[in-house]
N, C-alpha and C positions, 0 to 999 in steps of 0.2 A: 708371751713375748717380754723379755725385759732387755736392758742395756748391760754392757759389761761393766759399768759403774755400780749396778746392783747387786754383784755376785756376793754370796755368803757362803760360809762353810756349811756342807750339808745339802746344798740346793743341786737339784740334778737337772742336767741339761741335755737336750737332744741335739747332738751334732753329727751330721751325715747318717741319720737314722740310727745311731747308737747312743745308748744312755751312759752319761758321764756325771759322776758326783764330784762336786768341788771339794777338795781336801784342803787346799791352802790357797791363799790369793793375797796379792800385794798391788796397790795402787802406786804407780811410780810416776812421777813429774821431773823428768830431766830438765837441766838448765837450758838445753838446747832442743827443740823439736817437739813433737806433741806428746802428750800424756798417753800411758797404756796401763795395761792391767796384766801382771804375771801370775799365771795361775797354774796349779798341779791339779790334774784331773785324774780319777780313777775310773775305769770301764766298770759299770755295775756288775755286768754279765761275766766278764773274764778275770777281772781284779788287777787288768794291766794299769799301770801308771804312766802318764805322760805330762809333759810340761807343755802348756800352751800360752801364747801372748795374745792378748786382744787389744786393739786401739781402743782408746777411751771413746765411750758413747756408742760403740758398734751395738746393733740389736742381736741377742742370742735367745735361741728358742729354748724355754724351759719345759720339762716334762712333768706331767702331773703324776706325782708319786704319793700313794696314800700308805701311810705307815699305821699298822694295825697292831693293838696288843693282843697276843694269841697264847694259847697254851698248846703245847706239843702232845698229842694223845697216844698214837702209835705209828708203828710202820706196818703197812699193809701189803708189802711185797711189790707193790709197783711206784711206792713214794711214802712220803711221811705225812701224816694227816695232823693239821693243826686246827683248833676250833677258837674263833674270835670270841673274846671274852664279853663282849658288850652284846652282841646278837646271837651267839651260839651257833653262827653259821660255821660249816666246817670246810676247809680247803685241803686237797691233795698238792703237795708240792714235790716236784721229782727230785730223785737224787743228784742230779747234776746242779740244781739251783742250790740245795742244801750244801752239797760240798763237804769240805772237811769239818763243817761244824757238826756233822752226824755224829762225830765221835765224842760230843758233848751232851748230846740230848738224851734225857731221861724222860720217861713218862710223866705228865702232869708239871713240866717245867715251862716257866713263862719265857717267851721269845717275841721278838717284834718281826713281823713278816711285811715286807714292803711290796705294793701291789701296783702295777703300770696297767692301766686299761682292763682290769680285773685279773690279770695274770700275776702270779708271785714271781718276783725279779731276785730276791735274796732274802735271807734270814739274818738277823741280828740276834747275838745272845749277849746275856750279862757279861760284864768283863771276867768274872771268875764263875766257876760251878763247884760244888762239893761233890765228890764222886768216891766210891770204895774201891780199893786195891782187891782184885779177885785172886791174882797170883804174882808172886816176886820170891826169888831165891832168899833164903834166911841170911842175915847178917852174921858175920863171923865175930867171935870175940876179940876185941882189940881194933876192929875196922871202924869203931864208932867215932874216933877222933881224926881220921884221915880225909874227911872232907871229900870222898868219892861218891859216885853214884852208881846205880845198878837199874836195869829195865824193870818196869812193873806194868802189868796188864790191870786196866780198870775195868769196871762193871759194864762199860759200854764196848768193851773190846779194844779200846784205843791203848796204845803203848806208850809211855812217857818214863822219863828218867828221874828217880827218886835217889835222896840219901840212902847210905848203907843201913842206917839204923831203922828205916821204916820197914814194917812187917806186914803181912797178908792180913787182910780184915780192916785195916786201917782206914779211915775217912780222910781224904786229902783235899786241899783246894788247889784248883788248876787254873791257870790263865787261858781263856778261851781263845785270845788272839795269838799267843805263841806256843801254847802247850806246855809251858813251864810249870813245875812244881812250885807252890807258894807256901805250903806249910800244912801240918796236921791240923785236924780239926776235932776237937773234944764233943763227944755228945753230952 
């Protein structure tokens, strides 16, 4: 248990048997009336974001979330297998828990897996990853300066938009939060 005055970004709260991560918070002391805490909370499982206001000093239940550094090993058909880098313990994380981050996962890639009571609740990837383009249409001569984009399929099967000059076999840097092309990577 903590009070609303103890809120910090990244803290996970248990509100009505649902886990909510604190995205943003602000302590407000109006000229008239009692102080309060305005917060933005994100549901850990669904990703839904809500605004919630707490009176100052109100007790809130914190959830014990264990974030572990892990390495993604493989997909066994029933889920994604991760290995804890400290004790080599392996966890299978379901496809629903991994969600959209599956499009950025390559074997032996580092990730952070958050566990609550021994159950994986979400997977955090680095801000960007380097992936190879396995298929894209060739760019036409003269299209290089127009600034247009075209679809490209990555080695994980994910499809993103890339500039017209990017060719098949090129390694690109991709933002894992938005899926945006960030640039080419030279080997």
